[in-house]
C-alpha positions as CSV (number, residue, x, y, z in Angstrom):
1,M,98.2,-58.3,-51.9
2,N,95.8,-57.3,-49.1
3,R,96.9,-53.7,-49.4
4,F,96.2,-53.9,-53.2
5,F,92.7,-55.1,-52.7
6,A,92.1,-52.6,-49.9
7,H,93.3,-49.8,-52.1
8,N,91.0,-50.9,-55.0
9,R,88.0,-51.1,-52.6
10,H,88.7,-47.6,-51.4
11,A,89.1,-46.4,-55.0
12,V,85.8,-48.0,-56.1
13,Q,84.1,-46.5,-53.0
14,R,85.4,-43.0,-53.9
15,L,84.3,-43.5,-57.5
16,G,80.9,-44.6,-56.5
17,Y,80.5,-41.7,-54.0
18,S,81.6,-39.2,-56.7
19,L,79.1,-40.6,-59.2
20,V,76.3,-40.4,-56.7
21,T,77.2,-36.9,-55.9
22,L,77.4,-36.0,-59.6
23,M,73.9,-37.5,-60.2
24,A,72.5,-35.6,-57.2
25,V,74.0,-32.3,-58.5
26,L,72.7,-32.9,-62.0
27,T,69.2,-33.6,-60.6
28,V,69.2,-30.5,-58.4
29,I,70.6,-28.0,-60.8
30,P,67.6,-28.1,-63.3
31,I,65.1,-27.9,-60.5
32,V,66.8,-24.9,-58.8
33,S,67.3,-23.2,-62.2
34,T,63.6,-23.6,-63.1
35,I,62.5,-22.1,-59.8
36,L,64.9,-19.2,-60.1
37,F,63.8,-18.5,-63.7
38,I,60.2,-18.5,-62.7
39,L,61.0,-16.2,-59.8
40,Y,63.0,-13.9,-62.0
41,K,60.2,-13.7,-64.6
42,G,57.2,-13.7,-62.4
43,G,58.5,-11.7,-59.4
44,P,57.8,-8.3,-60.9
45,A,54.1,-9.2,-61.4
46,I,53.5,-10.0,-57.7
47,S,51.6,-7.3,-56.0
48,W,48.6,-6.9,-53.7
49,E,46.5,-6.0,-56.6
50,F,47.6,-9.1,-58.5
51,L,46.9,-11.4,-55.6
52,S,43.6,-9.8,-54.4
53,G,42.0,-8.5,-57.6
54,F,39.9,-9.9,-60.4
55,P,41.1,-10.3,-63.9
56,H,39.9,-7.8,-66.5
57,D,40.7,-6.5,-70.0
58,G,40.4,-10.0,-71.4
59,M,42.5,-11.3,-68.5
60,R,45.5,-9.2,-69.7
61,A,45.4,-7.2,-66.5
62,G,44.1,-7.3,-63.0
63,G,44.5,-10.1,-60.5
64,I,44.1,-13.8,-60.0
65,L,42.1,-14.0,-56.8
66,P,39.3,-16.2,-58.2
67,A,41.9,-18.7,-59.4
68,I,43.7,-18.8,-56.0
69,I,40.4,-19.2,-54.1
70,G,39.3,-21.9,-56.6
71,T,42.5,-23.9,-56.2
72,V,42.2,-23.7,-52.4
73,Y,38.6,-25.0,-52.6
74,L,39.5,-27.8,-54.9
75,T,42.4,-28.9,-52.7
76,I,40.3,-28.8,-49.6
77,G,37.5,-30.7,-51.4
78,T,39.9,-33.3,-52.6
79,A,41.3,-33.8,-49.1
80,V,37.8,-34.2,-47.6
81,F,37.0,-37.0,-49.9
82,S,40.3,-38.8,-50.5
83,V,42.2,-38.6,-47.2
84,P,39.7,-40.4,-44.9
85,L,38.8,-43.0,-47.5
86,G,42.5,-43.6,-48.5
87,I,43.7,-44.0,-44.9
88,A,40.8,-46.3,-44.1
89,A,41.6,-48.5,-47.1
90,A,45.2,-48.6,-46.2
91,I,44.3,-49.6,-42.6
92,Y,42.2,-52.4,-43.9
93,L,44.8,-53.7,-46.3
94,A,47.7,-53.4,-43.8
95,E,46.0,-54.5,-40.6
96,Y,42.9,-56.6,-41.4
97,A,43.0,-58.1,-44.9
98,K,44.6,-61.6,-45.3
99,D,47.2,-62.3,-47.9
100,T,45.0,-63.8,-50.5
101,F,44.8,-63.6,-54.3
102,L,42.1,-61.0,-54.1
103,T,44.1,-58.6,-51.8
104,R,47.2,-59.0,-54.0
105,L,45.0,-58.2,-57.0
106,I,43.6,-55.1,-55.3
107,R,47.2,-53.9,-54.5
108,I,48.2,-54.4,-58.1
109,A,45.1,-52.5,-59.3
110,I,45.9,-49.6,-56.9
111,I,49.5,-49.4,-58.3
112,N,48.2,-49.5,-61.9
113,L,45.6,-46.8,-61.1
114,A,48.4,-44.5,-60.0
115,G,49.9,-44.6,-63.5
116,I,46.7,-43.7,-65.4
117,P,47.0,-40.4,-67.3
118,S,45.0,-37.6,-65.6
119,V,43.0,-36.9,-68.7
120,V,41.4,-40.3,-68.3
121,Y,40.3,-39.4,-64.8
122,G,38.9,-36.2,-66.3
123,L,36.8,-38.1,-68.8
124,F,35.6,-40.5,-66.1
125,G,34.6,-37.6,-63.9
126,L,32.8,-36.0,-66.8
127,G,30.8,-39.1,-67.5
128,V,30.0,-40.1,-63.9
129,F,29.8,-36.9,-61.8
130,V,28.9,-34.2,-64.3
131,L,26.5,-36.1,-66.6
132,F,25.3,-39.3,-64.8
133,L,25.0,-37.9,-61.3
134,R,24.1,-34.4,-62.7
135,F,26.4,-32.4,-60.4
136,G,27.2,-30.3,-63.4
137,T,30.5,-28.5,-64.0
138,S,31.2,-27.7,-60.3
139,I,33.6,-27.8,-57.5
140,L,32.0,-30.9,-56.2
141,A,32.4,-32.8,-59.4
142,A,36.0,-31.6,-59.8
143,S,36.9,-32.5,-56.2
144,L,35.5,-36.0,-56.5
145,T,37.4,-36.5,-59.7
146,L,40.6,-35.3,-58.2
147,S,39.9,-37.5,-55.1
148,I,39.7,-40.6,-57.2
149,M,43.0,-39.6,-59.0
150,T,44.9,-39.1,-55.7
151,L,43.5,-42.2,-53.8
152,P,46.1,-44.7,-55.2
153,V,49.0,-42.6,-54.0
154,I,47.5,-42.1,-50.6
155,I,46.5,-45.8,-50.2
156,S,49.9,-47.2,-51.3
157,T,52.0,-44.8,-49.2
158,A,49.8,-45.1,-46.1
159,E,49.8,-48.9,-46.3
160,E,53.6,-49.0,-46.5
161,A,53.9,-46.6,-43.6
162,L,51.6,-48.8,-41.5
163,R,53.5,-51.9,-42.4
164,A,56.8,-50.2,-41.4
165,V,55.6,-50.0,-37.8
166,P,57.3,-52.8,-35.8
167,Q,55.0,-55.7,-35.0
168,A,56.2,-55.6,-31.4
169,F,54.2,-52.4,-30.8
170,R,51.0,-54.3,-31.7
171,T,52.0,-57.3,-29.6
172,V,52.7,-55.3,-26.5
173,S,49.5,-53.2,-26.8
174,I,47.3,-56.3,-27.2
175,S,49.1,-58.1,-24.4
176,L,48.2,-55.1,-22.1
177,G,44.5,-55.5,-22.9
178,G,44.1,-53.2,-25.8
179,T,41.7,-54.2,-28.6
180,R,42.9,-54.4,-32.2
181,W,41.2,-51.1,-33.1
182,Q,42.6,-49.3,-30.0
183,T,46.1,-50.5,-31.0
184,I,45.7,-49.3,-34.5
185,R,44.2,-45.9,-33.5
186,R,46.5,-45.1,-30.5
187,I,49.8,-46.8,-31.5
188,V,50.1,-47.7,-35.1
189,L,48.5,-44.6,-36.7
190,K,50.6,-42.4,-34.4
191,E,53.8,-44.1,-35.3
192,A,53.0,-44.2,-39.0
193,L,51.9,-40.5,-39.2
194,P,55.1,-39.2,-41.0
195,G,54.8,-41.7,-43.8
196,I,51.0,-41.3,-44.1
197,L,51.4,-37.5,-44.2
198,T,54.0,-37.9,-47.0
199,G,51.5,-39.8,-49.2
200,V,48.7,-37.3,-48.4
201,I,50.8,-34.3,-49.4
202,L,52.0,-36.0,-52.6
203,G,48.5,-36.7,-53.6
204,L,47.2,-33.2,-52.8
205,E,50.1,-31.6,-54.5
206,R,49.3,-33.5,-57.7
207,A,45.7,-32.6,-57.4
208,A,46.5,-28.9,-56.9
209,G,48.7,-28.8,-60.1
210,E,46.5,-30.8,-62.4
211,T,44.7,-29.3,-65.4
212,A,43.0,-32.1,-67.4
213,P,40.6,-33.4,-64.7
214,I,39.3,-30.0,-63.7
215,L,39.1,-29.0,-67.4
216,F,36.3,-31.4,-67.9
217,T,34.6,-31.2,-64.5
218,G,34.8,-27.9,-62.7
219,A,37.1,-25.2,-64.2
220,A,35.8,-22.1,-65.8
221,F,37.5,-19.9,-68.4
222,F,36.6,-16.7,-66.6
223,L,34.3,-15.9,-63.7
224,P,33.8,-12.3,-62.4
225,R,32.8,-13.6,-59.0
226,L,33.9,-16.1,-56.3
227,P,32.0,-19.4,-56.0
228,V,29.5,-19.6,-53.2
229,S,28.4,-23.2,-53.5
230,P,30.0,-26.6,-54.1
231,F,27.8,-26.8,-57.2
232,D,29.4,-23.6,-58.7
233,A,32.1,-23.7,-61.3
234,T,35.4,-22.1,-60.4
235,M,38.6,-20.8,-61.8
236,A,41.8,-22.6,-60.8
237,L,45.5,-21.7,-61.1
238,P,46.6,-24.6,-63.3
239,Y,43.7,-24.1,-65.8
240,H,44.1,-20.3,-65.6
241,L,47.8,-20.6,-66.4
242,F,47.0,-22.8,-69.4
243,V,44.4,-20.4,-70.7
244,I,46.5,-17.2,-70.4
245,S,49.5,-19.0,-71.9
246,T,47.7,-20.6,-75.0
247,Q,44.3,-18.9,-75.5
248,V,44.8,-15.2,-74.8
249,P,46.6,-13.2,-77.5
250,E,49.1,-10.5,-76.5
251,M,49.2,-11.8,-73.0
252,P,52.0,-10.1,-70.9
253,V,54.7,-12.6,-70.1
254,Q,55.1,-11.4,-66.5
255,I,51.5,-12.3,-65.7
256,Q,52.0,-15.8,-67.1
257,Y,55.1,-16.3,-65.0
258,G,53.5,-14.5,-62.0
259,T,50.6,-17.0,-62.1
260,A,53.1,-19.9,-62.3
261,L,55.0,-18.4,-59.4
262,V,51.9,-18.2,-57.2
263,L,51.0,-21.9,-58.1
264,L,54.6,-22.9,-57.3
265,V,54.5,-21.1,-53.9
266,F,51.1,-22.7,-53.1
267,V,52.5,-26.2,-53.7
268,L,55.8,-25.6,-51.9
269,S,53.9,-24.1,-48.9
270,M,51.9,-27.3,-48.6
271,N,55.2,-29.3,-48.8
272,L,56.8,-27.0,-46.1
273,I,53.8,-27.4,-43.7
274,A,53.9,-31.2,-44.2
275,T,57.7,-31.3,-43.6
276,V,57.4,-29.4,-40.3
277,I,54.6,-31.7,-39.1
278,R,56.4,-34.8,-40.3
279,S,59.7,-33.7,-38.6
280,R,57.9,-33.2,-35.2
281,A,56.2,-36.5,-35.5
282,R,59.5,-38.3,-36.3
283,A,61.1,-36.5,-33.3
284,R,58.5,-38.1,-31.0
285,R,58.7,-41.5,-32.6
286,Q,60.2,-44.2,-30.3
287,W,61.9,-46.4,-33.0
C-alpha cells in the first residue's frame, strides 16, 4: 500500500513538472519568435546612416537619430523625477508609516494607479502640464507625465524589497548606536537594492515604450533638428514607429521593423544593465 501511494506521488510530481515545463516553453516560444522575426525583418535596415542620420523624403528614407535621442531624453527625464520620489515614498511606507486605515488606503490607491491605461495619463498630462502649467508640448511635460505613470510600479516594488530585508538587520544596527535613518541608508537600502532596481527598470522600460502619454504631451511628428531645451518637443521611437506604420503611405517595411528593432535593443539594453548590477548586488548580500 505504501509503495502504491509513493508511486502515485511520484507520478503526480512528474506530471506537475511536465506541465510546468510545457507552460514555460509555450510562454518562451512566442517571445523568442517575435524577437527573431523583428531581427530578420529589421536587421537589413540597420546601418550607421540609419542610426545617425535624420529622416527625409517624407520619412521614407534617412535615419532615426532624433527619435533615438528623444527617447533617451525622455527616459532620463522620467528617471530624474520618478526614481527619487518613488524610493522616498517606498521608504516612508515601509519604514515610517504606521499600519492605519489611511496607509492601507494609500497602498490600494497605488496598486490601482498601476492599472490605469496610459492614455488616461496622457490626457492628465495634457491638462495639467501642457495647458495649466503652460509647459507646452515639451520634453519636460512628457517626462513629468511618464513619471506619474511609472511611480506606482516603483513605489510598490521598492516597498516590497524594503520589507523583505530581515528585521534583525535593523535591530542590530540600532543596538550598535545607529539612528533610524542611518540604518535605512547604510543597511536597509543596500540590502534591498536588487529589488528596488527591478522596480525602477520595469517602470523606465514601460516609459520608454509608451506612445499615448507622449502623444499628448511631448512627441512631434517630425523635427529636422535635435531638441536643445527641456521645453522643446522631441521625436521618440514609440511614436515614430506608430507614425511610419500608420500615417506614412508607401513606407518601406524594413524601416518600420528597423525602428522596432532599435527600440527593442534599447529596452533590452536597459534590462541587461540592470541585471548585471542586480547580480553583483545579490552576490554581496549577506542573507
